[in-house]
Structures are given as C-alpha cells and as structure tokens.
N, C-alpha and C positions, 0 to 999 in steps of 0.2 A: 504494500500500500504506500503510495508516494505522496498523495495530496489529500487534503480534507475534502475537496470537491469530488475526487474519485471515490473516496469512502462513502460520501453521501449518495452518489449515484448508484453504488453497489449495495447500499443499505448496511454498511459495515462500520458504523460509527463507534460501536463498542470496541471493536478490534483496533480501530485507529487510536482511540483513547488509551487502550492498554499499551500499544506500541510507543506512545509518546509520554507515558507517565514519568519517565526519567529525564525528560527535556528540562532545560533550565527554565525557571519561571520568567514571565515577561516583566517589563518595567512598568509597574502599576502607576507610578507617578507620571510617567510620560503618557500612558494611556489616558489617565484622568485629565491631564492638561489638554490633550488633543480633543477629547470628548467635550470638555468645557469650552474650548475655543470654537467648536462647531455648533454648540447649543444655540438655538434661536436664530440661526443664519440660513435656514432653508428658504428657498425662493417661494414667494407667494403663489398660490394656486390661482390661475386666471379663471374668470367666470366663463361658463359655457357660452358659446356664440349662438345667437339666435338671429336668423335672417329677418329683415324687415318685411320682405315679400317672398313667399315660397315660390319655387320654380316649377311647381306642379302644373 
C-alpha cells in the first residue's frame, strides 16, 4: 500500500493505519497555524442565476 488514496479506493484503511503506526507524528503547531490562517477565507457562494426571460 503506497498512498492513502489507494487504500481508500481499495477499502483498506485499517491496513494503511497499521502500516503507518510507527510514522513520526506530524507538526501539530504548524497544522493548527495553517488551519487558523485558512479559517473564514473561503470564497462567497454566488446566488443562482435566474434569467429575466426564459428561452422556451
């Protein structure tokens, strides 16, 4: 198993997790800083377009 995506496609997430238990932990502070910097910055959703005169 090489990637998380591959494990998801094959439905083998449990095996992927077992294979990576010994991996070094991630940088929690960097993760939290990135998440915080992204919070509230998503683009606004545009309203649905409605034509003034239907083409029917």
